[in-house]
N, CA, C and O atoms as CSV, one atom per row, in Angstrom:
chain,resi,resn,atom,element,x,y,z
A,1,MET,N,N,-6.009,-4.584,-1.373
A,1,MET,CA,C,-5.823,-3.839,-2.603
A,1,MET,C,C,-5.070,-2.531,-2.352
A,1,MET,O,O,-4.166,-2.167,-3.105
A,2,VAL,N,N,-5.455,-1.838,-1.290
A,2,VAL,CA,C,-4.810,-0.567,-0.974
A,2,VAL,C,C,-3.348,-0.792,-0.609
A,2,VAL,O,O,-2.477,-0.010,-0.992
A,3,VAL,N,N,-3.083,-1.865,0.135
A,3,VAL,CA,C,-1.709,-2.159,0.541
A,3,VAL,C,C,-0.838,-2.451,-0.672
A,3,VAL,O,O,0.321,-2.040,-0.723
A,4,THR,N,N,-1.393,-3.158,-1.645
A,4,THR,CA,C,-0.648,-3.441,-2.872
A,4,THR,C,C,-0.302,-2.153,-3.604
A,4,THR,O,O,0.807,-2.009,-4.117
A,5,ILE,N,N,-1.229,-1.230,-3.655
A,5,ILE,CA,C,-0.974,0.056,-4.314
A,5,ILE,C,C,0.102,0.835,-3.567
A,5,ILE,O,O,0.963,1.452,-4.194
A,6,ILE,N,N,0.065,0.815,-2.237
A,6,ILE,CA,C,1.075,1.523,-1.448
A,6,ILE,C,C,2.460,0.938,-1.708
A,6,ILE,O,O,3.417,1.686,-1.912
A,7,TRP,N,N,2.580,-0.407,-1.703
A,7,TRP,CA,C,3.883,-1.032,-1.958
A,7,TRP,C,C,4.369,-0.728,-3.366
A,7,TRP,O,O,5.561,-0.499,-3.571
A,8,LEU,N,N,3.457,-0.722,-4.346
A,8,LEU,CA,C,3.870,-0.401,-5.717
A,8,LEU,C,C,4.335,1.054,-5.832
A,8,LEU,O,O,5.273,1.343,-6.576
A,9,VAL,N,N,3.697,1.962,-5.113
A,9,VAL,CA,C,4.125,3.364,-5.106
A,9,VAL,C,C,5.508,3.497,-4.476
A,9,VAL,O,O,6.352,4.234,-4.986
A,10,LEU,N,N,5.747,2.786,-3.370
A,10,LEU,CA,C,7.064,2.834,-2.723
A,10,LEU,C,C,8.156,2.261,-3.624
A,10,LEU,O,O,9.246,2.827,-3.712
A,11,ILE,N,N,7.874,1.155,-4.287
A,11,ILE,CA,C,8.847,0.578,-5.207
A,11,ILE,C,C,9.086,1.516,-6.386
A,11,ILE,O,O,10.224,1.687,-6.824
A,12,GLY,N,N,8.028,2.118,-6.895
A,12,GLY,CA,C,8.174,3.084,-7.985
A,12,GLY,C,C,8.986,4.299,-7.574
A,12,GLY,O,O,9.777,4.817,-8.363
A,13,ALA,N,N,8.793,4.757,-6.339
A,13,ALA,CA,C,9.575,5.899,-5.846
A,13,ALA,C,C,11.053,5.534,-5.746
A,13,ALA,O,O,11.914,6.343,-6.092
A,14,GLY,N,N,11.355,4.329,-5.280
A,14,GLY,CA,C,12.748,3.884,-5.216
A,14,GLY,C,C,13.389,3.803,-6.586
A,14,GLY,O,O,14.535,4.215,-6.768
A,15,ILE,N,N,12.655,3.276,-7.544
A,15,ILE,CA,C,13.176,3.201,-8.911
A,15,ILE,C,C,13.356,4.600,-9.482
A,15,ILE,O,O,14.337,4.871,-10.175
A,16,GLY,N,N,12.410,5.490,-9.190
A,16,GLY,CA,C,12.528,6.873,-9.665
A,16,GLY,C,C,13.735,7.589,-9.083
A,16,GLY,O,O,14.411,8.340,-9.788
A,17,ILE,N,N,14.012,7.366,-7.810
A,17,ILE,CA,C,15.191,7.977,-7.182
A,17,ILE,C,C,16.466,7.453,-7.830
A,17,ILE,O,O,17.387,8.221,-8.106
A,18,GLU,N,N,16.520,6.154,-8.072
A,18,GLU,CA,C,17.709,5.585,-8.719
A,18,GLU,C,C,17.890,6.128,-10.129
A,18,GLU,O,O,19.010,6.456,-10.521
A,19,LEU,N,N,16.815,6.230,-10.894
A,19,LEU,CA,C,16.919,6.791,-12.241
A,19,LEU,C,C,17.360,8.249,-12.205
A,19,LEU,O,O,18.166,8.680,-13.031
A,20,CYS,N,N,16.833,9.003,-11.252
A,20,CYS,CA,C,17.236,10.405,-11.097
A,20,CYS,C,C,18.719,10.507,-10.768
A,20,CYS,O,O,19.413,11.381,-11.287
A,21,SER,N,N,19.208,9.617,-9.908
A,21,SER,CA,C,20.611,9.689,-9.511
A,21,SER,C,C,21.548,9.328,-10.659
A,21,SER,O,O,22.664,9.842,-10.724
A,22,HIS,N,N,21.120,8.467,-11.552
A,22,HIS,CA,C,21.980,8.078,-12.665
A,22,HIS,C,C,21.923,9.068,-13.826
A,22,HIS,O,O,22.862,9.147,-14.618
A,23,ARG,N,N,20.849,9.809,-13.932
A,23,ARG,CA,C,20.699,10.735,-15.062
A,23,ARG,C,C,21.159,12.157,-14.775
A,23,ARG,O,O,21.400,12.919,-15.711
A,24,THR,N,N,21.288,12.534,-13.505
A,24,THR,CA,C,21.600,13.930,-13.190
A,24,THR,C,C,23.060,14.162,-12.820
A,24,THR,O,O,23.395,15.242,-12.335
A,25,ASP,N,N,23.917,13.208,-13.028
A,25,ASP,CA,C,25.354,13.354,-12.782
A,25,ASP,C,C,25.682,13.808,-11.360
A,25,ASP,O,O,26.470,14.732,-11.162
A,26,GLY,N,N,25.071,13.151,-10.374
A,26,GLY,CA,C,25.445,13.409,-8.990
A,26,GLY,C,C,24.656,14.475,-8.270
A,26,GLY,O,O,24.920,14.727,-7.095
A,27,ARG,N,N,23.707,15.108,-8.912
A,27,ARG,CA,C,22.905,16.109,-8.206
A,27,ARG,C,C,21.899,15.451,-7.265
A,27,ARG,O,O,21.436,16.082,-6.315
A,28,CYS,N,N,21.565,14.211,-7.517
A,28,CYS,CA,C,20.630,13.453,-6.690
A,28,CYS,C,C,21.363,12.199,-6.216
A,28,CYS,O,O,21.927,11.470,-7.032
A,29,SER,N,N,21.363,11.943,-4.918
A,29,SER,CA,C,22.093,10.793,-4.383
A,29,SER,C,C,21.329,9.500,-4.634
A,29,SER,O,O,20.098,9.477,-4.611
A,30,SER,N,N,22.075,8.427,-4.875
A,30,SER,CA,C,21.443,7.130,-5.048
A,30,SER,C,C,21.102,6.547,-3.678
A,30,SER,O,O,21.608,7.001,-2.652
A,31,LEU,N,N,20.244,5.544,-3.681
A,31,LEU,CA,C,19.863,4.914,-2.420
A,31,LEU,C,C,21.051,4.218,-1.767
A,31,LEU,O,O,21.146,4.180,-0.541
A,32,ALA,N,N,21.950,3.671,-2.566
A,32,ALA,CA,C,23.140,3.010,-2.017
A,32,ALA,C,C,24.058,4.009,-1.328
A,32,ALA,O,O,24.621,3.697,-0.279
A,33,SER,N,N,24.222,5.193,-1.887
A,33,SER,CA,C,25.093,6.185,-1.250
A,33,SER,C,C,24.466,6.729,0.031
A,33,SER,O,O,25.177,7.016,0.994
A,34,VAL,N,N,23.151,6.870,0.050
A,34,VAL,CA,C,22.477,7.311,1.271
A,34,VAL,C,C,22.595,6.238,2.352
A,34,VAL,O,O,22.846,6.557,3.514
A,35,ALA,N,N,22.415,4.970,1.981
A,35,ALA,CA,C,22.530,3.886,2.950
A,35,ALA,C,C,23.952,3.775,3.490
A,35,ALA,O,O,24.145,3.541,4.683
A,36,SER,N,N,24.948,3.941,2.622
A,36,SER,CA,C,26.324,3.855,3.106
A,36,SER,C,C,26.669,5.038,4.017
A,36,SER,O,O,27.457,4.888,4.950
A,37,LEU,N,N,26.091,6.201,3.756
A,37,LEU,CA,C,26.290,7.346,4.639
A,37,LEU,C,C,25.641,7.101,6.000
A,37,LEU,O,O,26.228,7.415,7.036
A,38,LEU,N,N,24.437,6.544,5.999
A,38,LEU,CA,C,23.754,6.243,7.263
A,38,LEU,C,C,24.470,5.153,8.043
A,38,LEU,O,O,24.452,5.166,9.274
A,39,TRP,N,N,25.097,4.214,7.354
A,39,TRP,CA,C,25.724,3.068,8.004
A,39,TRP,C,C,26.972,3.450,8.793
A,39,TRP,O,O,27.457,2.641,9.583
A,40,THR,N,N,27.506,4.652,8.607
A,40,THR,CA,C,28.745,5.041,9.275
A,40,THR,C,C,28.550,5.396,10.745
A,40,THR,O,O,29.524,5.386,11.498
A,41,ARG,N,N,27.341,5.708,11.183
A,41,ARG,CA,C,27.077,6.102,12.572
A,41,ARG,C,C,26.053,5.161,13.200
A,41,ARG,O,O,25.248,4.552,12.495
A,42,LEU,N,N,26.087,5.045,14.510
A,42,LEU,CA,C,25.193,4.136,15.237
A,42,LEU,C,C,23.715,4.476,15.050
A,42,LEU,O,O,22.931,3.561,14.801
A,43,PRO,N,N,23.285,5.741,15.157
A,43,PRO,CA,C,21.857,6.010,14.936
A,43,PRO,C,C,21.397,5.642,13.521
A,43,PRO,O,O,20.272,5.181,13.330
A,44,GLY,N,N,22.260,5.844,12.548
A,44,GLY,CA,C,21.926,5.453,11.184
A,44,GLY,C,C,21.807,3.950,11.042
A,44,GLY,O,O,20.929,3.451,10.338
A,45,ARG,N,N,22.698,3.226,11.715
A,45,ARG,CA,C,22.614,1.765,11.686
A,45,ARG,C,C,21.318,1.287,12.309
A,45,ARG,O,O,20.658,0.395,11.775
A,46,LEU,N,N,20.951,1.880,13.443
A,46,LEU,CA,C,19.695,1.501,14.082
A,46,LEU,C,C,18.499,1.813,13.200
A,46,LEU,O,O,17.546,1.036,13.137
A,47,LEU,N,N,18.549,2.944,12.522
A,47,LEU,CA,C,17.475,3.308,11.609
A,47,LEU,C,C,17.368,2.307,10.462
A,47,LEU,O,O,16.270,1.855,10.137
A,48,LEU,N,N,18.497,1.956,9.847
A,48,LEU,CA,C,18.477,1.006,8.736
A,48,LEU,C,C,18.007,-0.374,9.171
A,48,LEU,O,O,17.248,-1.022,8.451
A,49,VAL,N,N,18.446,-0.830,10.338
A,49,VAL,CA,C,17.991,-2.128,10.845
A,49,VAL,C,C,16.496,-2.069,11.160
A,49,VAL,O,O,15.777,-3.038,10.920
A,50,GLY,N,N,16.030,-0.959,11.687
A,50,GLY,CA,C,14.600,-0.800,11.954
A,50,GLY,C,C,13.770,-0.815,10.683
A,50,GLY,O,O,12.712,-1.443,10.638
A,51,ILE,N,N,14.243,-0.127,9.648
A,51,ILE,CA,C,13.543,-0.136,8.360
A,51,ILE,C,C,13.536,-1.543,7.769
A,51,ILE,O,O,12.522,-2.003,7.245
A,52,TRP,N,N,14.672,-2.211,7.859
A,52,TRP,CA,C,14.774,-3.582,7.356
A,52,TRP,C,C,13.795,-4.507,8.086
A,52,TRP,O,O,13.122,-5.325,7.458
A,53,GLY,N,N,13.721,-4.374,9.405
A,53,GLY,CA,C,12.795,-5.188,10.180
A,53,GLY,C,C,11.340,-4.876,9.866
A,53,GLY,O,O,10.520,-5.787,9.757
A,54,PHE,N,N,11.015,-3.596,9.719
A,54,PHE,CA,C,9.646,-3.183,9.401
A,54,PHE,C,C,9.208,-3.732,8.050
A,54,PHE,O,O,8.133,-4.320,7.925
A,55,VAL,N,N,10.044,-3.537,7.050
A,55,VAL,CA,C,9.704,-4.022,5.708
A,55,VAL,C,C,9.641,-5.549,5.692
A,55,VAL,O,O,8.736,-6.129,5.091
A,56,GLY,N,N,10.593,-6.194,6.345
A,56,GLY,CA,C,10.584,-7.652,6.390
A,56,GLY,C,C,9.348,-8.197,7.060
A,56,GLY,O,O,8.753,-9.164,6.584
A,57,TRP,N,N,8.956,-7.587,8.162
A,57,TRP,CA,C,7.764,-8.053,8.866
A,57,TRP,C,C,6.513,-7.865,8.017
A,57,TRP,O,O,5.685,-8.771,7.923
A,58,HIS,N,N,6.372,-6.703,7.403
A,58,HIS,CA,C,5.144,-6.419,6.671
A,58,HIS,C,C,5.075,-7.114,5.317
A,58,HIS,O,O,3.987,-7.462,4.859
A,59,VAL,N,N,6.195,-7.318,4.684
A,59,VAL,CA,C,6.157,-7.966,3.370
A,59,VAL,C,C,6.143,-9.478,3.507
A,59,VAL,O,O,5.292,-10.141,2.912
A,60,PHE,N,N,7.061,-10.033,4.273
A,60,PHE,CA,C,7.245,-11.462,4.274
A,60,PHE,C,C,6.435,-12.198,5.335
A,60,PHE,O,O,6.072,-13.354,5.118
A,61,ALA,N,N,6.141,-11.581,6.463
A,61,ALA,CA,C,5.454,-12.295,7.534
A,61,ALA,C,C,3.943,-12.055,7.522
A,61,ALA,O,O,3.174,-12.976,7.799
A,62,ARG,N,N,3.513,-10.850,7.209
A,62,ARG,CA,C,2.098,-10.538,7.330
A,62,ARG,C,C,1.383,-10.381,6.012
A,62,ARG,O,O,0.200,-10.711,5.926
A,63,TYR,N,N,2.036,-9.898,4.991
A,63,TYR,CA,C,1.367,-9.566,3.742
A,63,TYR,C,C,1.530,-10.686,2.749
A,63,TYR,O,O,2.649,-11.107,2.458
A,64,THR,N,N,0.431,-11.168,2.227
A,64,THR,CA,C,0.479,-12.195,1.202
A,64,THR,C,C,-0.265,-11.694,-0.024
A,64,THR,O,O,-1.300,-11.038,0.096
A,65,VAL,N,N,0.248,-11.995,-1.177
A,65,VAL,CA,C,-0.392,-11.602,-2.417
A,65,VAL,C,C,-1.552,-12.564,-2.657
A,65,VAL,O,O,-1.345,-13.778,-2.660
A,66,PRO,N,N,-2.765,-12.054,-2.859
A,66,PRO,CA,C,-3.915,-12.952,-3.052
A,66,PRO,C,C,-3.849,-13.732,-4.347
A,66,PRO,O,O,-4.747,-14.522,-4.638
């Protein structure tokens, strides 16, 4: 139950960031622009691949919705 609440909070935060970026005319960066900025350098690529692996492991391999 707690894990479900944590994932819903994370998804809500992502949606909130995207809404903020579209409503404030560029004062808040979107997740796509942050990811593309990180993707330009090797440490950023490693970070993004690590996040992708972490989320993939916890959502798809270990966590099942009851």
